[in-house]
BALO-780595 format. One record per residue (C-alpha): x, y, z; residue number from 0. Coordinates in nm, 3 decimals, always signed. Example, Ala and Ser with C-alpha at 12.3 -4.5 7.8 and 13.67 -1.06 7.14 Angstrom:
BEGIN
+---------+---------+---------+-----+
:       x :       y :       z : num :
+---------+---------+---------+-----+
:  +1.230 :  -0.450 :  +0.780 :   0 :
:  +1.367 :  -0.106 :  +0.714 :   1 :
+---------+---------+---------+-----+
***
This chain:
BEGIN
+---------+---------+---------+-----+
:       x :       y :       z : num :
+---------+---------+---------+-----+
:  +8.634 :  +9.333 :  +7.956 :   0 :
:  +8.909 :  +9.367 :  +7.689 :   1 :
:  +8.861 :  +9.640 :  +7.442 :   2 :
:  +8.840 :  +9.551 :  +7.068 :   3 :
:  +9.150 :  +9.757 :  +7.002 :   4 :
:  +9.430 :  +9.849 :  +7.257 :   5 :
:  +9.736 : +10.051 :  +7.241 :   6 :
:  +9.928 :  +9.744 :  +7.324 :   7 :
:  +9.807 :  +9.579 :  +7.004 :   8 :
:  +9.947 :  +9.876 :  +6.794 :   9 :
: +10.282 :  +9.862 :  +6.982 :  10 :
: +10.312 :  +9.491 :  +6.947 :  11 :
: +10.241 :  +9.507 :  +6.571 :  12 :
: +10.415 :  +9.833 :  +6.470 :  13 :
: +10.652 :  +9.889 :  +6.768 :  14 :
: +10.946 :  +9.694 :  +6.631 :  15 :
: +10.956 :  +9.861 :  +6.302 :  16 :
: +10.903 : +10.202 :  +6.466 :  17 :
: +11.196 : +10.131 :  +6.706 :  18 :
: +11.420 : +10.051 :  +6.420 :  19 :
: +11.326 : +10.342 :  +6.198 :  20 :
: +11.383 : +10.589 :  +6.485 :  21 :
: +11.677 : +10.432 :  +6.660 :  22 :
: +11.882 : +10.688 :  +6.849 :  23 :
: +11.585 : +10.933 :  +6.856 :  24 :
: +11.379 : +10.767 :  +7.122 :  25 :
: +11.454 : +10.826 :  +7.489 :  26 :
: +11.503 : +10.535 :  +7.730 :  27 :
: +11.191 : +10.641 :  +7.900 :  28 :
: +10.989 : +10.606 :  +7.580 :  29 :
: +11.146 : +10.268 :  +7.492 :  30 :
: +11.066 : +10.152 :  +7.857 :  31 :
: +10.706 : +10.265 :  +7.808 :  32 :
: +10.665 : +10.080 :  +7.489 :  33 :
: +10.791 :  +9.758 :  +7.622 :  34 :
: +10.579 :  +9.794 :  +7.941 :  35 :
: +10.269 :  +9.841 :  +7.732 :  36 :
: +10.350 :  +9.557 :  +7.500 :  37 :
: +10.412 :  +9.309 :  +7.779 :  38 :
: +10.129 :  +9.416 :  +8.007 :  39 :
:  +9.909 :  +9.128 :  +8.114 :  40 :
: +10.097 :  +8.866 :  +7.897 :  41 :
: +10.317 :  +8.577 :  +7.995 :  42 :
: +10.612 :  +8.794 :  +7.967 :  43 :
: +10.540 :  +8.932 :  +8.312 :  44 :
: +10.421 :  +8.608 :  +8.463 :  45 :
: +10.092 :  +8.556 :  +8.655 :  46 :
:  +9.887 :  +8.312 :  +8.830 :  47 :
:  +9.602 :  +8.054 :  +8.779 :  48 :
:  +9.280 :  +8.093 :  +8.980 :  49 :
:  +9.008 :  +7.827 :  +9.033 :  50 :
:  +8.672 :  +7.867 :  +9.170 :  51 :
:  +8.615 :  +7.694 :  +9.506 :  52 :
:  +8.252 :  +7.607 :  +9.415 :  53 :
:  +8.217 :  +7.508 :  +9.052 :  54 :
:  +8.587 :  +7.453 :  +8.963 :  55 :
:  +8.605 :  +7.713 :  +8.676 :  56 :
:  +8.958 :  +7.822 :  +8.618 :  57 :
:  +9.125 :  +8.121 :  +8.455 :  58 :
:  +9.465 :  +8.257 :  +8.386 :  59 :
:  +9.546 :  +8.619 :  +8.528 :  60 :
:  +9.874 :  +8.752 :  +8.378 :  61 :
: +10.048 :  +9.028 :  +8.583 :  62 :
: +10.015 :  +9.409 :  +8.494 :  63 :
: +10.304 :  +9.640 :  +8.408 :  64 :
: +10.192 :  +9.906 :  +8.644 :  65 :
: +10.350 : +10.178 :  +8.410 :  66 :
: +10.181 : +10.506 :  +8.467 :  67 :
: +10.151 : +10.550 :  +8.091 :  68 :
:  +9.973 : +10.226 :  +8.037 :  69 :
:  +9.598 : +10.256 :  +7.948 :  70 :
:  +9.513 :  +9.928 :  +8.116 :  71 :
:  +9.690 :  +9.974 :  +8.449 :  72 :
:  +9.556 : +10.317 :  +8.556 :  73 :
:  +9.216 : +10.198 :  +8.683 :  74 :
:  +9.346 : +10.009 :  +8.973 :  75 :
:  +9.592 : +10.297 :  +9.056 :  76 :
:  +9.320 : +10.544 :  +9.049 :  77 :
:  +9.099 : +10.347 :  +9.289 :  78 :
:  +9.373 : +10.306 :  +9.540 :  79 :
:  +9.479 : +10.674 :  +9.516 :  80 :
:  +9.106 : +10.783 :  +9.553 :  81 :
:  +9.056 : +10.576 :  +9.871 :  82 :
:  +9.333 : +10.779 : +10.034 :  83 :
:  +9.188 : +11.099 :  +9.915 :  84 :
:  +8.828 : +11.054 : +10.018 :  85 :
:  +8.914 : +11.123 : +10.381 :  86 :
:  +9.053 : +11.473 : +10.285 :  87 :
:  +8.722 : +11.598 : +10.137 :  88 :
:  +8.562 : +11.887 : +10.328 :  89 :
:  +8.181 : +11.957 : +10.318 :  90 :
:  +8.201 : +12.245 : +10.091 :  91 :
:  +8.178 : +12.317 :  +9.725 :  92 :
:  +8.472 : +12.225 :  +9.508 :  93 :
:  +8.581 : +12.421 :  +9.189 :  94 :
:  +8.770 : +12.311 :  +8.898 :  95 :
:  +9.028 : +12.552 :  +8.758 :  96 :
:  +9.249 : +12.488 :  +8.447 :  97 :
:  +9.574 : +12.680 :  +8.365 :  98 :
:  +9.693 : +12.654 :  +8.006 :  99 :
: +10.003 : +12.809 :  +7.842 : 100 :
: +10.018 : +12.951 :  +7.486 : 101 :
: +10.143 : +12.763 :  +7.202 : 102 :
: +10.486 : +12.949 :  +7.213 : 103 :
: +10.533 : +12.817 :  +7.567 : 104 :
: +10.412 : +12.464 :  +7.466 : 105 :
: +10.702 : +12.462 :  +7.191 : 106 :
: +10.958 : +12.545 :  +7.470 : 107 :
: +10.821 : +12.275 :  +7.693 : 108 :
: +10.846 : +12.028 :  +7.422 : 109 :
: +11.231 : +12.028 :  +7.441 : 110 :
: +11.244 : +12.111 :  +7.808 : 111 :
: +10.974 : +11.896 :  +7.983 : 112 :
: +11.094 : +11.861 :  +8.333 : 113 :
: +11.185 : +12.211 :  +8.412 : 114 :
: +10.889 : +12.382 :  +8.218 : 115 :
: +10.626 : +12.134 :  +8.339 : 116 :
: +10.749 : +12.190 :  +8.692 : 117 :
: +10.742 : +12.568 :  +8.626 : 118 :
: +10.385 : +12.523 :  +8.510 : 119 :
: +10.278 : +12.361 :  +8.844 : 120 :
: +10.448 : +12.617 :  +9.063 : 121 :
: +10.339 : +12.928 :  +8.866 : 122 :
:  +9.981 : +12.804 :  +8.861 : 123 :
:  +9.979 : +12.702 :  +9.235 : 124 :
: +10.149 : +13.039 :  +9.345 : 125 :
:  +9.878 : +13.229 :  +9.153 : 126 :
:  +9.598 : +13.067 :  +9.309 : 127 :
:  +9.755 : +13.085 :  +9.668 : 128 :
:  +9.843 : +13.455 :  +9.625 : 129 :
:  +9.518 : +13.588 :  +9.473 : 130 :
:  +9.310 : +13.378 :  +9.729 : 131 :
:  +9.517 : +13.511 : +10.010 : 132 :
:  +9.448 : +13.877 :  +9.904 : 133 :
:  +9.195 : +14.044 : +10.120 : 134 :
:  +9.040 : +14.220 :  +9.817 : 135 :
:  +8.934 : +13.869 :  +9.700 : 136 :
:  +8.902 : +13.579 :  +9.940 : 137 :
:  +9.154 : +13.662 : +10.209 : 138 :
:  +9.224 : +13.294 : +10.303 : 139 :
:  +9.457 : +13.003 : +10.287 : 140 :
:  +9.322 : +12.752 : +10.024 : 141 :
:  +9.403 : +12.395 :  +9.936 : 142 :
:  +9.486 : +12.275 :  +9.586 : 143 :
:  +9.502 : +11.938 :  +9.416 : 144 :
:  +9.668 : +11.971 :  +9.080 : 145 :
:  +9.701 : +11.727 :  +8.796 : 146 :
:  +9.925 : +11.781 :  +8.485 : 147 :
:  +9.800 : +11.687 :  +8.143 : 148 :
: +10.017 : +11.732 :  +7.828 : 149 :
:  +9.784 : +11.631 :  +7.558 : 150 :
:  +9.487 : +11.755 :  +7.361 : 151 :
:  +9.201 : +11.524 :  +7.262 : 152 :
:  +9.376 : +11.453 :  +6.935 : 153 :
:  +9.715 : +11.359 :  +7.108 : 154 :
:  +9.874 : +11.694 :  +7.019 : 155 :
: +10.108 : +11.854 :  +7.273 : 156 :
:  +9.892 : +12.077 :  +7.491 : 157 :
: +10.035 : +12.109 :  +7.859 : 158 :
:  +9.790 : +12.228 :  +8.117 : 159 :
:  +9.712 : +12.192 :  +8.474 : 160 :
:  +9.368 : +12.081 :  +8.615 : 161 :
:  +9.307 : +12.200 :  +8.969 : 162 :
:  +9.040 : +12.080 :  +9.234 : 163 :
:  +8.994 : +12.372 :  +9.485 : 164 :
:  +8.774 : +12.385 :  +9.797 : 165 :
:  +8.523 : +12.670 :  +9.779 : 166 :
:  +8.690 : +12.866 : +10.076 : 167 :
:  +8.979 : +12.845 : +10.305 : 168 :
:  +9.107 : +12.929 : +10.649 : 169 :
:  +9.138 : +13.304 : +10.739 : 170 :
:  +9.502 : +13.424 : +10.745 : 171 :
:  +9.491 : +13.469 : +11.120 : 172 :
:  +9.356 : +13.098 : +11.157 : 173 :
:  +9.028 : +13.200 : +11.357 : 174 :
:  +8.755 : +13.110 : +11.114 : 175 :
:  +8.666 : +12.950 : +10.770 : 176 :
:  +8.594 : +13.191 : +10.483 : 177 :
:  +8.352 : +13.058 : +10.218 : 178 :
:  +8.364 : +13.173 :  +9.863 : 179 :
:  +8.039 : +13.277 :  +9.688 : 180 :
:  +7.842 : +12.967 :  +9.574 : 181 :
:  +7.933 : +12.998 :  +9.209 : 182 :
:  +8.245 : +13.215 :  +9.213 : 183 :
:  +8.579 : +13.141 :  +9.351 : 184 :
:  +8.841 : +13.392 :  +9.213 : 185 :
:  +8.840 : +13.635 :  +8.911 : 186 :
:  +8.985 : +13.450 :  +8.627 : 187 :
:  +9.113 : +13.766 :  +8.455 : 188 :
:  +9.325 : +13.851 :  +8.764 : 189 :
:  +9.439 : +13.503 :  +8.783 : 190 :
:  +9.556 : +13.503 :  +8.409 : 191 :
:  +9.736 : +13.825 :  +8.459 : 192 :
:  +9.949 : +13.718 :  +8.753 : 193 :
:  +9.993 : +13.368 :  +8.604 : 194 :
: +10.150 : +13.518 :  +8.289 : 195 :
: +10.370 : +13.760 :  +8.494 : 196 :
: +10.500 : +13.481 :  +8.735 : 197 :
: +10.551 : +13.227 :  +8.453 : 198 :
: +10.741 : +13.448 :  +8.211 : 199 :
: +10.966 : +13.609 :  +8.489 : 200 :
: +11.050 : +13.247 :  +8.607 : 201 :
: +11.105 : +13.130 :  +8.252 : 202 :
: +11.357 : +13.403 :  +8.187 : 203 :
: +11.527 : +13.303 :  +8.514 : 204 :
: +11.561 : +12.950 :  +8.383 : 205 :
: +11.698 : +13.080 :  +8.048 : 206 :
: +11.954 : +13.302 :  +8.220 : 207 :
: +12.073 : +13.020 :  +8.448 : 208 :
: +12.122 : +12.803 :  +8.149 : 209 :
: +11.869 : +12.545 :  +8.232 : 210 :
: +11.671 : +12.551 :  +7.901 : 211 :
: +11.804 : +12.375 :  +7.595 : 212 :
: +11.703 : +12.413 :  +7.220 : 213 :
: +11.781 : +12.200 :  +6.913 : 214 :
: +11.655 : +12.127 :  +6.573 : 215 :
: +11.423 : +12.394 :  +6.437 : 216 :
: +11.428 : +12.584 :  +6.771 : 217 :
: +11.809 : +12.602 :  +6.796 : 218 :
: +11.800 : +12.975 :  +6.719 : 219 :
: +11.633 : +13.047 :  +7.055 : 220 :
: +11.964 : +12.980 :  +7.237 : 221 :
: +12.050 : +13.349 :  +7.218 : 222 :
: +11.887 : +13.584 :  +7.460 : 223 :
: +11.776 : +13.832 :  +7.201 : 224 :
: +11.601 : +13.546 :  +6.990 : 225 :
: +11.430 : +13.412 :  +7.301 : 226 :
: +11.302 : +13.758 :  +7.402 : 227 :
: +11.162 : +13.797 :  +7.054 : 228 :
: +11.002 : +13.465 :  +7.066 : 229 :
: +10.819 : +13.561 :  +7.411 : 230 :
: +10.728 : +13.913 :  +7.295 : 231 :
: +10.387 : +13.837 :  +7.140 : 232 :
: +10.258 : +13.661 :  +7.436 : 233 :
: +10.349 : +13.918 :  +7.705 : 234 :
: +10.048 : +14.125 :  +7.583 : 235 :
:  +9.820 : +13.828 :  +7.494 : 236 :
:  +9.565 : +13.722 :  +7.757 : 237 :
:  +9.642 : +13.393 :  +7.917 : 238 :
:  +9.312 : +13.217 :  +7.969 : 239 :
:  +9.243 : +13.069 :  +8.309 : 240 :
:  +8.917 : +12.854 :  +8.298 : 241 :
:  +8.702 : +12.795 :  +8.602 : 242 :
:  +8.402 : +12.565 :  +8.614 : 243 :
:  +8.109 : +12.600 :  +8.855 : 244 :
:  +8.143 : +12.385 :  +9.164 : 245 :
:  +8.070 : +12.022 :  +9.178 : 246 :
:  +7.748 : +11.877 :  +9.315 : 247 :
:  +7.881 : +11.730 :  +9.646 : 248 :
:  +8.197 : +11.530 :  +9.747 : 249 :
:  +8.101 : +11.233 :  +9.546 : 250 :
:  +8.097 : +11.436 :  +9.229 : 251 :
:  +8.458 : +11.559 :  +9.314 : 252 :
:  +8.560 : +11.201 :  +9.354 : 253 :
:  +8.406 : +11.081 :  +9.032 : 254 :
:  +8.588 : +11.384 :  +8.847 : 255 :
:  +8.918 : +11.287 :  +9.030 : 256 :
:  +8.888 : +10.919 :  +8.904 : 257 :
:  +8.857 : +11.042 :  +8.563 : 258 :
:  +9.150 : +11.299 :  +8.561 : 259 :
:  +9.416 : +11.201 :  +8.805 : 260 :
:  +9.540 : +10.884 :  +8.639 : 261 :
:  +9.437 : +10.950 :  +8.279 : 262 :
:  +9.676 : +10.858 :  +8.005 : 263 :
:  +9.702 : +11.039 :  +7.656 : 264 :
:  +9.440 : +10.805 :  +7.507 : 265 :
:  +9.226 : +10.524 :  +7.654 : 266 :
:  +9.167 : +10.203 :  +7.472 : 267 :
:  +8.789 : +10.260 :  +7.454 : 268 :
:  +8.855 : +10.552 :  +7.227 : 269 :
:  +9.021 : +10.335 :  +6.963 : 270 :
:  +8.795 : +10.238 :  +6.676 : 271 :
:  +9.016 : +10.059 :  +6.431 : 272 :
:  +9.369 :  +9.954 :  +6.357 : 273 :
:  +9.450 :  +9.843 :  +6.000 : 274 :
:  +9.673 :  +9.908 :  +5.706 : 275 :
:  +9.525 : +10.259 :  +5.674 : 276 :
:  +9.639 : +10.353 :  +6.035 : 277 :
:  +9.481 : +10.396 :  +6.369 : 278 :
:  +9.122 : +10.541 :  +6.383 : 279 :
:  +8.991 : +10.695 :  +6.719 : 280 :
:  +8.747 : +10.930 :  +6.867 : 281 :
:  +8.836 : +11.284 :  +6.985 : 282 :
:  +8.673 : +11.598 :  +7.081 : 283 :
:  +8.701 : +11.910 :  +6.869 : 284 :
:  +8.650 : +12.189 :  +7.121 : 285 :
:  +8.625 : +12.455 :  +6.860 : 286 :
:  +8.298 : +12.312 :  +6.747 : 287 :
:  +7.953 : +12.332 :  +6.921 : 288 :
:  +7.857 : +12.072 :  +7.173 : 289 :
:  +7.647 : +11.875 :  +6.921 : 290 :
:  +7.934 : +11.840 :  +6.673 : 291 :
:  +8.221 : +11.814 :  +6.918 : 292 :
:  +8.267 : +11.437 :  +6.889 : 293 :
:  +8.473 : +11.363 :  +6.583 : 294 :
:  +8.677 : +11.064 :  +6.434 : 295 :
:  +9.036 : +11.093 :  +6.323 : 296 :
:  +9.265 : +10.849 :  +6.140 : 297 :
:  +9.646 : +10.876 :  +6.186 : 298 :
:  +9.920 : +10.673 :  +6.012 : 299 :
: +10.033 : +10.415 :  +6.262 : 300 :
: +10.381 : +10.577 :  +6.298 : 301 :
: +10.226 : +10.912 :  +6.355 : 302 :
:  +9.999 : +10.778 :  +6.620 : 303 :
: +10.286 : +10.606 :  +6.813 : 304 :
: +10.480 : +10.928 :  +6.774 : 305 :
: +10.196 : +11.136 :  +6.927 : 306 :
: +10.160 : +10.896 :  +7.215 : 307 :
: +10.523 : +10.892 :  +7.301 : 308 :
: +10.557 : +11.276 :  +7.331 : 309 :
: +10.337 : +11.250 :  +7.629 : 310 :
: +10.591 : +11.019 :  +7.822 : 311 :
: +10.684 : +11.210 :  +8.136 : 312 :
: +11.036 : +11.257 :  +8.259 : 313 :
: +11.158 : +10.980 :  +8.505 : 314 :
: +11.049 : +11.065 :  +8.850 : 315 :
: +10.832 : +11.363 :  +8.764 : 316 :
: +10.523 : +11.389 :  +8.975 : 317 :
: +10.209 : +11.465 :  +8.773 : 318 :
:  +9.974 : +11.496 :  +9.073 : 319 :
: +10.078 : +11.765 :  +9.332 : 320 :
:  +9.912 : +11.924 :  +9.650 : 321 :
:  +9.946 : +12.272 :  +9.756 : 322 :
:  +9.831 : +12.519 : +10.058 : 323 :
:  +9.615 : +12.341 : +10.295 : 324 :
:  +9.667 : +12.005 : +10.125 : 325 :
: +10.042 : +12.016 : +10.102 : 326 :
: +10.163 : +11.683 : +10.221 : 327 :
: +10.388 : +11.831 : +10.505 : 328 :
: +10.099 : +12.015 : +10.677 : 329 :
:  +9.774 : +11.871 : +10.540 : 330 :
:  +9.668 : +11.657 : +10.851 : 331 :
:  +9.688 : +11.974 : +11.082 : 332 :
:  +9.550 : +12.199 : +10.836 : 333 :
:  +9.247 : +11.978 : +10.755 : 334 :
:  +9.194 : +11.911 : +11.113 : 335 :
:  +9.166 : +12.287 : +11.179 : 336 :
:  +8.952 : +12.339 : +10.878 : 337 :
:  +8.702 : +12.075 : +10.999 : 338 :
:  +8.705 : +12.242 : +11.345 : 339 :
:  +8.621 : +12.582 : +11.200 : 340 :
:  +8.349 : +12.433 : +10.985 : 341 :
:  +8.216 : +12.248 : +11.286 : 342 :
:  +8.228 : +11.902 : +11.133 : 343 :
:  +8.366 : +11.576 : +11.280 : 344 :
:  +8.669 : +11.415 : +11.142 : 345 :
:  +8.600 : +11.109 : +10.933 : 346 :
:  +8.604 : +10.781 : +11.133 : 347 :
:  +8.875 : +10.564 : +11.004 : 348 :
:  +8.799 : +10.226 : +10.881 : 349 :
:  +8.912 :  +9.940 : +11.118 : 350 :
:  +9.210 :  +9.744 : +10.997 : 351 :
:  +9.086 :  +9.404 : +10.846 : 352 :
:  +9.221 :  +9.091 : +11.007 : 353 :
:  +9.312 :  +8.957 : +10.663 : 354 :
:  +9.424 :  +9.144 : +10.353 : 355 :
:  +9.144 :  +9.248 : +10.122 : 356 :
:  +9.103 :  +9.000 :  +9.840 : 357 :
:  +9.080 :  +9.214 :  +9.510 : 358 :
:  +9.012 :  +8.930 :  +9.278 : 359 :
:  +8.688 :  +8.934 :  +9.080 : 360 :
:  +8.445 :  +8.656 :  +9.164 : 361 :
:  +8.389 :  +8.355 :  +8.943 : 362 :
:  +8.211 :  +8.454 :  +8.617 : 363 :
:  +8.016 :  +8.133 :  +8.622 : 364 :
:  +7.869 :  +8.102 :  +8.975 : 365 :
:  +7.996 :  +8.414 :  +9.155 : 366 :
:  +8.217 :  +8.200 :  +9.385 : 367 :
:  +8.539 :  +8.273 :  +9.538 : 368 :
:  +8.848 :  +8.234 :  +9.335 : 369 :
:  +9.166 :  +8.079 :  +9.478 : 370 :
:  +9.513 :  +8.093 :  +9.343 : 371 :
:  +9.618 :  +7.744 :  +9.260 : 372 :
:  +9.930 :  +7.826 :  +9.070 : 373 :
: +10.193 :  +8.106 :  +9.011 : 374 :
: +10.413 :  +8.107 :  +8.718 : 375 :
: +10.731 :  +8.338 :  +8.662 : 376 :
: +10.804 :  +8.568 :  +8.366 : 377 :
: +10.808 :  +8.430 :  +8.012 : 378 :
: +10.645 :  +8.104 :  +8.139 : 379 :
: +10.299 :  +7.954 :  +8.078 : 380 :
: +10.092 :  +7.778 :  +8.343 : 381 :
: +10.059 :  +7.401 :  +8.345 : 382 :
:  +9.741 :  +7.273 :  +8.192 : 383 :
:  +9.483 :  +7.168 :  +8.455 : 384 :
:  +9.488 :  +6.800 :  +8.566 : 385 :
:  +9.288 :  +6.578 :  +8.322 : 386 :
:  +9.157 :  +6.370 :  +8.592 : 387 :
:  +8.994 :  +6.670 :  +8.771 : 388 :
:  +8.656 :  +6.658 :  +8.580 : 389 :
:  +8.525 :  +6.931 :  +8.807 : 390 :
:  +8.763 :  +7.172 :  +8.651 : 391 :
:  +8.664 :  +7.320 :  +8.325 : 392 :
:  +8.950 :  +7.369 :  +8.093 : 393 :
:  +8.875 :  +7.717 :  +7.962 : 394 :
:  +9.023 :  +8.042 :  +8.002 : 395 :
:  +8.897 :  +8.406 :  +7.949 : 396 :
+---------+---------+---------+-----+
***
């Protein structure tokens, strides 16, 4: 069902003027995202006509843009991804761990997204793997699924990594499975301290290698002395690592992953209004108590577009990554060993269907099977249904 207001509506209405006003200041990636969202599920991308085999009802289905920043395209992508991940779940508790960087680092990441976001991933993963392998803590090799989010609820720039981690791992000698305590995985203060040390050391290495760029108000950080002075306050500040209690079973893990892995900066269902005053949407203010956390904000349309576009990821950047036991190169063998040590059977693979699965939704009138009767190319409209075919209802969604 279509939401009352969509990001696509805002881009179609205000996008041309925004592009004209900011010509030369938008990246090619941002321009492509705007165009993709504007054209998503419209005649610009082509589509097909479906008709019900039973009652003759017909409808037009336009093609999706499949852009990873599009609010309308991520549901199907998440379902496909989750089907592949379900077989990787182990019968243990899973923890949710979040690594966040201070505002001073977020400012640097703003102008160096690819290298700093990559550093955030690597430093957070290495922190988890190192502390978990320490015999004073868990003493095991663990698996991690990590997801990058770059936004706060109000579309501000707030880079952080969400991790899903099994409650235990394989002993370093590979002979047994070591389970974590029921409601405790690793000490967050120890994680925060190592994360800070690893991140800052590697950030300085990037600076010394000339891989960081600064411009505009931050141009002064290009000198080493100024850069060190910028980092000085956060060397002694506590870097917060947040760990939630374990999920209630594998299905809860999948439900969580479906909400987080393919999330975009703002979903269409959070939009409340779009008019001459701007864009009104719901957001969560985490500084307030639970009862008052849900708030409403109105931004000028240009500011809403600006905030949305700052979360466009660099081309080719992977926002979902796997580490340790779940690293792509070794995860099959590692999971097989983990299941063996846990004494559980490997999941039985589904038999390959004789025919491709039909993902088309059933007829909204009678629940019958919908068959494609016509396909049309980009920027084309479908032909009207034959007037003589009285059994075909000439209506569209």
